[in-house]
C-alpha positions as CSV (number, residue, x, y, z in Angstrom):
1,M,-3.9,-7.5,31.5
2,S,-2.7,-7.1,35.1
3,A,0.7,-8.1,36.3
4,A,-0.9,-11.0,38.1
5,A,-2.4,-12.2,34.8
6,K,0.9,-11.9,33.0
7,D,2.6,-13.9,35.7
8,A,-0.1,-16.5,35.4
9,T,0.4,-16.7,31.7
10,R,4.2,-17.1,32.1
11,A,3.6,-19.7,34.8
12,E,1.3,-21.7,32.5
13,G,4.3,-23.1,30.6
14,T,5.9,-24.1,33.9
15,H,3.0,-26.2,35.2
16,V,2.1,-27.9,31.9
17,T,4.5,-30.2,30.3
18,T,6.0,-29.2,27.0
19,R,4.7,-32.4,25.4
20,S,1.2,-31.8,26.5
21,M,1.3,-28.3,25.1
22,A,2.6,-29.8,21.8
23,E,-0.2,-32.4,21.8
24,A,-2.8,-29.7,22.4
25,A,-1.3,-27.7,19.5
26,K,-1.6,-30.7,17.3
27,R,-5.3,-31.1,18.2
28,A,-5.8,-27.4,17.6
29,S,-4.1,-27.7,14.2
30,R,-6.5,-30.4,13.1
31,G,-9.4,-28.1,14.0
32,L,-7.9,-25.2,12.1
33,A,-7.2,-27.0,8.9
34,P,-10.8,-27.4,7.6
35,L,-12.0,-24.0,8.7
36,S,-13.3,-21.6,6.1
37,E,-11.3,-18.6,5.1
38,D,-14.0,-16.3,6.7
39,R,-13.5,-18.0,10.0
40,R,-9.8,-17.6,9.9
41,N,-10.0,-14.0,8.8
42,A,-12.5,-13.3,11.6
43,A,-9.9,-14.6,14.1
44,L,-7.3,-12.3,12.7
45,E,-9.5,-9.3,13.0
46,A,-10.3,-10.3,16.6
47,M,-6.5,-10.5,17.2
48,A,-5.9,-7.1,15.7
49,N,-8.7,-5.5,17.7
50,A,-7.4,-7.1,20.9
51,L,-3.9,-5.9,20.4
52,E,-5.2,-2.3,20.0
53,A,-7.4,-2.6,23.0
54,H,-4.6,-3.8,25.2
55,A,-1.9,-1.5,23.8
56,A,-1.1,0.1,27.2
57,E,-0.5,-3.2,28.9
58,L,1.6,-4.5,26.1
59,L,3.8,-1.4,26.1
60,A,4.1,-1.7,29.9
61,A,5.3,-5.3,29.6
62,S,7.9,-4.3,27.0
63,A,9.1,-1.5,29.3
64,E,9.7,-4.1,32.0
65,D,11.7,-6.3,29.6
66,V,13.8,-3.4,28.4
67,L,14.5,-2.2,32.0
68,A,15.5,-5.7,33.0
69,A,17.8,-5.9,30.0
70,E,19.4,-2.5,30.7
71,H,20.2,-3.6,34.3
72,A,21.3,-7.2,33.5
73,T,24.7,-8.3,34.5
74,E,25.2,-9.7,30.9
75,K,24.4,-6.7,28.7
76,L,22.6,-7.3,25.4
77,P,24.2,-6.0,22.2
78,A,22.8,-2.7,21.0
79,A,21.3,-4.5,17.9
80,T,19.4,-6.9,20.2
81,L,18.2,-4.2,22.5
82,S,16.9,-2.3,19.5
83,R,14.8,-5.3,18.5
84,L,13.6,-5.8,22.0
85,K,12.0,-2.4,22.4
86,L,8.3,-2.1,21.7
87,N,6.8,1.4,21.2
88,A,3.4,2.7,20.0
89,T,4.7,3.0,16.4
90,K,6.0,-0.6,16.3
91,L,2.8,-1.9,17.9
92,A,0.7,-0.1,15.3
93,E,2.8,-1.7,12.6
94,M,2.3,-5.1,14.2
95,V,-1.5,-4.6,14.2
96,A,-1.4,-3.4,10.5
97,Q,0.5,-6.6,9.6
98,V,-2.1,-8.8,11.2
99,R,-4.8,-7.1,9.1
100,S,-2.7,-7.2,6.0
101,V,-2.4,-11.0,6.5
102,A,-6.2,-11.2,6.7
103,A,-6.5,-9.4,3.4
104,L,-4.3,-11.9,1.6
105,P,-5.7,-14.6,-0.7
106,D,-6.5,-17.9,1.0
107,P,-3.5,-20.1,0.8
108,L,-5.5,-23.3,1.6
109,G,-7.5,-25.5,-0.7
110,R,-5.9,-24.1,-3.8
111,T,-5.7,-26.5,-6.8
112,L,-2.0,-26.6,-7.6
113,D,-2.4,-29.2,-10.3
114,A,-5.2,-31.3,-11.8
115,I,-4.7,-34.4,-14.0
116,E,-7.3,-36.6,-15.6
117,L,-6.0,-40.2,-15.3
118,D,-9.0,-41.7,-17.0
119,D,-12.1,-40.2,-18.4
120,Q,-14.5,-43.2,-17.9
121,D,-16.0,-45.4,-15.3
122,P,-14.0,-48.7,-15.0
123,S,-17.0,-50.7,-16.2
124,T,-17.2,-48.6,-19.4
125,T,-15.1,-49.4,-22.4
126,S,-16.4,-46.6,-24.6
127,G,-18.4,-43.5,-24.4
128,A,-18.0,-39.7,-24.1
129,P,-15.7,-38.5,-21.3
130,G,-17.3,-37.3,-18.2
131,P,-16.9,-33.7,-16.9
132,S,-13.6,-32.8,-15.3
133,H,-13.5,-32.0,-11.6
134,L,-10.7,-29.6,-10.6
135,G,-10.7,-30.2,-6.9
136,N,-12.8,-27.6,-5.2
137,R,-12.5,-28.8,-1.6
138,D,-16.1,-27.8,-0.8
139,Q,-17.6,-29.7,-3.8
140,P,-17.8,-33.5,-3.9
141,A,-16.9,-35.3,-7.1
142,T,-19.9,-36.3,-9.2
143,N,-18.3,-37.3,-12.5
144,A,-17.1,-40.7,-13.8
145,G,-13.5,-41.2,-14.4
146,L,-10.3,-41.1,-12.4
147,H,-9.2,-37.6,-11.4
148,L,-6.1,-36.5,-9.5
149,T,-5.8,-33.0,-7.8
150,K,-2.9,-31.5,-5.9
151,L,-4.3,-29.3,-3.1
152,S,-2.5,-26.9,-0.8
153,V,-2.9,-27.8,2.9
154,P,-1.3,-26.6,6.2
155,L,1.9,-27.9,7.6
156,G,0.4,-28.6,11.0
157,V,2.3,-27.4,14.1
158,L,5.1,-24.8,14.0
159,A,7.7,-24.3,16.8
160,V,9.2,-20.8,16.7
161,I,12.2,-20.1,18.9
162,F,13.1,-16.4,18.9
163,E,15.2,-13.8,20.6
164,A,14.3,-10.2,21.5
165,R,11.6,-9.9,18.8
166,P,8.2,-9.0,20.2
167,D,6.9,-8.4,16.6
168,A,7.8,-12.0,15.8
169,V,4.9,-13.1,18.0
170,T,2.2,-11.3,16.0
171,Q,3.8,-11.9,12.6
172,I,4.1,-15.6,13.1
173,A,0.7,-16.1,14.9
174,S,-1.2,-14.2,12.2
175,L,0.5,-16.2,9.4
176,A,-0.1,-19.4,11.3
177,I,-3.8,-18.8,11.8
178,K,-4.3,-17.7,8.2
179,S,-2.6,-20.8,6.9
180,G,-4.4,-23.1,9.3
181,N,-1.4,-24.0,11.4
182,A,-1.0,-24.0,15.2
183,V,2.2,-22.5,16.7
184,L,4.3,-23.0,19.8
185,L,6.3,-19.8,20.6
186,K,9.5,-20.1,22.6
187,P,10.8,-16.6,23.4
188,G,14.2,-15.7,24.8
189,K,14.3,-14.8,28.5
190,E,14.9,-11.1,27.5
191,V,11.4,-10.8,25.8
192,E,9.4,-13.2,28.0
193,R,7.2,-10.6,29.7
194,T,6.2,-9.0,26.3
195,A,5.7,-12.3,24.6
196,A,3.5,-13.6,27.5
197,A,1.4,-10.5,27.4
198,I,0.9,-10.6,23.7
199,V,0.1,-14.4,23.6
200,H,-2.4,-13.9,26.5
201,V,-4.2,-11.3,24.4
202,L,-4.1,-13.4,21.2
203,R,-5.4,-16.5,23.0
204,E,-8.4,-14.6,24.4
205,A,-9.1,-13.2,21.0
206,L,-9.1,-16.7,19.5
207,A,-11.4,-18.0,22.2
208,S,-13.8,-15.0,21.6
209,V,-14.5,-16.3,18.0
210,D,-14.7,-20.0,19.0
211,L,-11.3,-21.0,17.8
212,P,-9.1,-23.2,20.0
213,A,-6.8,-21.0,22.2
214,D,-4.2,-23.7,21.9
215,S,-3.6,-22.7,18.3
216,V,-1.2,-20.2,19.8
217,A,0.8,-21.2,22.9
218,L,3.8,-19.9,24.8
219,V,6.6,-22.1,26.0
220,V,8.9,-20.6,28.6
221,G,12.2,-21.7,30.1
222,R,15.5,-22.2,28.4
223,E,15.5,-25.9,29.2
224,R,12.4,-26.4,27.1
225,T,14.1,-25.6,23.9
226,N,15.7,-29.0,23.8
227,E,12.4,-30.6,24.6
228,L,10.7,-28.9,21.7
229,L,13.5,-30.0,19.3
230,T,12.9,-33.7,20.1
231,M,9.2,-33.7,19.2
232,H,9.4,-34.6,15.6
233,D,6.3,-36.6,16.0
234,L,4.2,-33.6,16.9
235,I,6.0,-30.6,15.4
236,D,6.2,-30.2,11.6
237,L,8.5,-27.2,11.2
238,A,11.0,-25.4,13.6
239,I,11.7,-21.8,12.9
240,P,14.6,-20.1,14.8
241,R,14.7,-16.3,14.7
242,G,17.7,-14.8,16.2
243,S,21.5,-15.0,16.3
244,K,23.6,-17.3,14.1
245,Q,24.4,-19.3,17.3
246,L,20.7,-19.9,17.9
247,V,20.0,-21.0,14.3
248,D,23.1,-23.2,14.2
249,Y,22.1,-24.8,17.5
250,V,18.5,-25.6,16.3
251,M,19.7,-27.0,13.0
252,A,22.3,-29.3,14.8
253,N,20.0,-30.6,17.5
254,S,16.7,-31.5,15.9
255,R,15.2,-34.0,13.4
256,I,12.5,-31.5,12.8
257,P,12.8,-29.7,9.5
258,V,14.3,-26.2,10.2
259,L,13.6,-23.0,8.3
260,G,16.1,-20.3,8.9
261,H,19.3,-18.4,7.9
262,S,22.5,-18.3,9.8
263,E,23.6,-14.8,9.0
264,G,22.6,-11.7,7.1
265,I,25.9,-10.9,5.3
266,C,24.3,-8.7,2.6
267,H,26.4,-6.9,-0.1
268,I,25.9,-3.9,-2.4
269,Y,28.2,-3.8,-5.4
270,V,28.7,-0.4,-6.9
271,D,29.5,-1.0,-10.6
272,R,31.7,1.4,-12.7
273,A,28.5,2.5,-14.4
274,A,26.6,3.4,-11.2
275,N,24.8,6.7,-10.7
276,E,26.7,8.2,-7.8
277,E,23.8,10.1,-6.2
278,L,21.6,7.0,-6.5
279,A,24.3,4.8,-5.0
280,M,24.9,7.1,-1.9
281,R,21.1,7.2,-1.3
282,V,20.6,3.5,-1.5
283,I,23.7,2.6,0.6
284,E,22.7,5.0,3.3
285,D,19.2,3.4,3.5
286,A,20.5,-0.1,3.4
287,K,22.8,0.5,6.4
288,S,21.0,3.1,8.5
289,D,17.3,2.5,8.0
290,Y,17.4,-0.3,10.6
291,P,21.0,-1.6,11.1
292,A,19.9,-4.4,13.4
293,A,17.9,-6.1,10.7
294,C,19.3,-9.1,8.9
295,N,18.7,-7.4,5.5
296,A,20.9,-4.4,6.4
297,V,24.0,-4.1,4.2
298,E,27.2,-5.2,5.8
299,T,29.7,-4.9,2.9
300,V,29.9,-2.4,0.0
301,L,32.1,-3.4,-3.0
302,V,33.2,-0.6,-5.3
303,H,34.6,-1.1,-8.9
304,R,38.2,0.1,-8.9
305,E,37.7,2.3,-12.0
306,I,35.4,4.7,-9.9
307,A,36.9,4.1,-6.5
308,T,39.3,7.1,-6.4
309,E,36.5,9.5,-7.2
310,F,33.5,7.9,-5.6
311,L,34.9,6.4,-2.4
312,P,35.8,9.8,-0.7
313,K,32.3,11.1,-1.4
314,L,30.6,7.9,-0.1
315,A,32.8,7.8,3.0
316,E,32.1,11.5,3.9
317,H,28.4,10.9,3.3
318,L,28.2,7.8,5.6
319,R,30.5,9.2,8.3
320,A,28.3,12.3,8.5
321,R,25.5,9.9,9.4
322,G,27.4,8.2,12.2
323,I,28.4,5.1,10.3
324,T,31.8,3.6,11.3
325,L,33.7,2.4,8.3
326,H,36.1,-0.5,7.8
327,G,38.2,-0.9,4.7
328,D,40.6,-3.2,2.9
329,A,44.2,-2.0,2.2
330,I,43.3,-0.2,-1.1
331,T,40.3,1.6,0.5
332,Q,42.4,2.7,3.4
333,Q,45.0,4.1,1.0
334,I,42.4,6.0,-1.0
335,L,40.8,7.3,2.1
336,R,44.0,8.2,4.0
337,G,43.4,11.0,6.4
338,M,40.0,9.6,7.4
339,E,39.5,7.3,10.3
340,I,39.0,4.0,8.4
341,L,39.3,0.8,10.5
342,P,40.7,-2.4,9.0
343,V,38.4,-5.2,7.9
344,H,39.2,-8.1,10.2
345,D,36.6,-10.5,8.8
346,W,34.4,-10.2,5.6
347,H,32.0,-12.6,7.3
348,T,31.1,-10.1,10.1
349,E,27.4,-9.2,10.5
350,Y,27.7,-5.9,12.4
351,G,24.0,-5.3,13.1
352,E,25.0,-1.7,14.0
353,L,26.1,1.5,12.2
354,E,29.2,-0.2,10.9
355,L,30.1,-1.1,7.3
356,S,32.9,-2.8,5.4
357,L,34.2,-1.2,2.2
358,G,36.2,-3.2,-0.5
359,I,37.6,-2.6,-3.9
360,V,37.0,-5.1,-6.7
361,S,38.5,-5.1,-10.2
362,S,35.4,-6.3,-12.1
363,L,31.9,-7.6,-11.9
364,D,33.3,-11.1,-11.9
365,A,35.4,-10.3,-8.9
366,A,32.4,-8.8,-7.1
367,I,30.4,-12.0,-7.7
368,D,33.3,-14.1,-6.5
369,H,33.6,-12.1,-3.3
370,I,29.9,-12.4,-2.7
371,H,29.9,-16.2,-3.2
372,T,33.0,-16.5,-1.0
373,H,31.8,-14.3,1.9
374,G,28.1,-14.0,1.6
375,S,25.3,-15.9,3.4
376,S,23.0,-16.3,0.4
377,H,20.6,-13.7,1.9
378,T,20.3,-10.6,-0.2
379,E,22.7,-9.0,-2.7
380,S,22.3,-5.8,-4.8
381,I,24.0,-4.2,-7.7
382,L,24.0,-0.4,-8.4
383,T,24.5,0.3,-12.1
384,E,23.1,2.0,-15.2
385,D,24.5,-0.8,-17.3
386,P,21.7,-3.2,-18.1
387,I,24.0,-6.0,-19.3
388,A,26.0,-5.9,-16.0
389,A,22.7,-5.8,-14.0
390,E,21.3,-8.8,-15.8
391,R,24.5,-10.8,-15.3
392,F,24.5,-10.0,-11.6
393,L,20.8,-10.9,-11.2
394,R,21.3,-14.1,-13.1
395,E,24.6,-15.3,-11.7
396,V,24.5,-14.4,-8.0
397,D,23.2,-17.3,-5.9
398,A,21.2,-15.8,-3.1
399,A,17.6,-15.7,-1.9
400,G,17.2,-12.1,-3.1
401,V,19.1,-10.3,-5.9
402,F,18.3,-6.7,-6.5
403,H,19.2,-4.0,-9.0
404,N,19.4,-0.3,-8.0
405,A,17.5,-1.0,-4.7
406,S,18.2,-1.2,-1.0
407,T,18.7,-4.6,0.5
408,R,16.2,-3.5,3.1
409,F,13.4,-4.5,0.7
410,A,14.0,-8.2,1.5
411,D,11.0,-8.4,3.8
412,G,7.7,-10.3,3.7
413,F,5.6,-7.2,4.4
414,R,7.4,-5.2,1.7
415,Y,7.0,-8.1,-0.8
416,G,3.3,-8.1,-0.2
417,F,3.2,-11.3,1.9
418,G,1.5,-9.4,4.8
419,A,4.2,-10.5,7.2
420,E,6.9,-13.2,7.4
421,V,7.8,-16.0,9.7
422,G,11.5,-15.4,8.8
423,I,13.9,-15.4,6.0
424,S,15.2,-18.7,4.6
425,T,18.5,-19.1,2.8
426,S,17.8,-22.7,2.2
427,K,17.0,-23.9,-1.4
428,F,14.4,-26.5,-0.2
429,H,10.8,-25.9,0.6
430,A,11.0,-22.1,0.9
431,R,13.5,-19.4,0.2
432,G,13.7,-15.7,1.0
433,P,11.0,-14.0,3.1
434,V,8.6,-16.8,4.1
435,G,5.0,-15.9,4.2
436,L,1.8,-17.9,3.8
437,E,2.9,-20.1,1.0
438,G,6.0,-21.3,3.0
439,L,3.6,-22.5,5.7
440,T,1.7,-24.8,3.4
441,T,2.4,-28.1,1.8
442,Y,0.2,-30.2,-0.4
443,K,-1.6,-33.5,-0.7
444,Y,-2.8,-35.5,-3.6
445,V,-6.6,-36.1,-3.8
446,L,-7.7,-39.0,-6.1
447,R,-11.4,-39.3,-7.0
448,G,-12.6,-42.4,-8.8
449,A,-15.6,-44.7,-9.3
450,G,-14.3,-48.1,-8.3
451,H,-11.1,-47.9,-10.3
452,T,-8.4,-50.5,-9.4
453,A,-4.7,-50.5,-10.4
454,G,-5.1,-53.9,-12.0
455,D,-7.5,-52.4,-14.6
456,Y,-4.5,-50.8,-16.2
457,R,-2.2,-53.9,-16.3
458,G,-1.6,-56.2,-19.2
459,A,-2.3,-56.2,-23.0
460,D,-6.0,-55.7,-22.5
461,G,-5.7,-53.2,-19.7
462,R,-7.2,-49.8,-19.8
463,S,-5.0,-46.8,-20.8
464,F,-4.3,-43.7,-18.7
465,T,-5.3,-40.5,-20.4
466,H,-3.0,-38.3,-18.3
467,R,-4.6,-35.0,-19.4
468,R,-3.7,-31.9,-17.5
469,K,-6.7,-29.9,-16.5
470,L,-5.0,-26.7,-15.3
């Protein structure tokens, strides 16, 4: 795509009102919902092919965004700049994620429940029950009786507001198409060029397989965020992906249901029965594999019985890998002679090669610390004691609880979801990495043969059978 085409794509959001874009997305969502799985998968393959074919242009757009960010008066944090950069490896991963979403089972039209309310025609008072119909959406009911099915369906229209995350465009667009949803993408200014280029490619790919291009649309301009957040009549779910400030703002300024998490304050607790070598390997990965990610560990808690022996080894191991360490008073005493900064705030999400270390007296103290300072994102225990491990997994209240594993596994792609629209720390609708299932809801389908509610009233009324068929 030429620079002129990219400029035209960005300008599209300027000349078309935000509401008209949302209305077009709503119309597109109604066209997507009844499509067969084959049609939706064909669209995803077209999207993947188009991303590969336009790789050079997408990388060039990203380079422009990065250059602008590096020369901006207001500098981006290192973690944000890291997320912003798109290279060939990351683009290949984005393409692989689109194809992995296509390979997932169809989330739509699934029978979640099936209940026989009555086994006979309302005019019949006796006779053998008719055959049960379990709600195949492509097969009309042919049996007598009254049958209720609970079927998975799309949410409708998603509005995704994100910062410095070019991979969010392809993750969310692919999950939206697979789940029959349309999506409005509102990028931060720092990633507008890349997002515009990607969306342009995706819209052309959708049109090439006769799907509405408005299934994926770009909304540009900071002032349009507030406009999107008022459109509860058109938008079914808002998904903020970015800083705590962004998530908090969206949650506080919209009547649209919001899926998101405020912070990624992830902990690793090193129990007194931990394997030292395993612990150092896991902690290194959880911090240094991708420190800007929300699932990177920010605090390591060590049982005091092993602290004197284990902490110096851990500190040397991490410092050798360029990780800046903060410690509580006991940690600083044990590690005297090393450069250990004080912990100013256990709620800090560093997003960089920095880590807080703390000493706890017991498993209970570790759990209390996590519940006091954590963000309900992802927590891990490192121990060879199965009783301690099971207590931790059972009692810690978080979207993800791990045993002897890096917090970096809290990811939709690693969980086998193909990709994710984000990670939710809410307890309603969806929790943890949100994939296809989190973009669906359900509806009740009732098939009868002239049944009326009055037939079941009074002493001589018919009786419900209420037989589960799943």
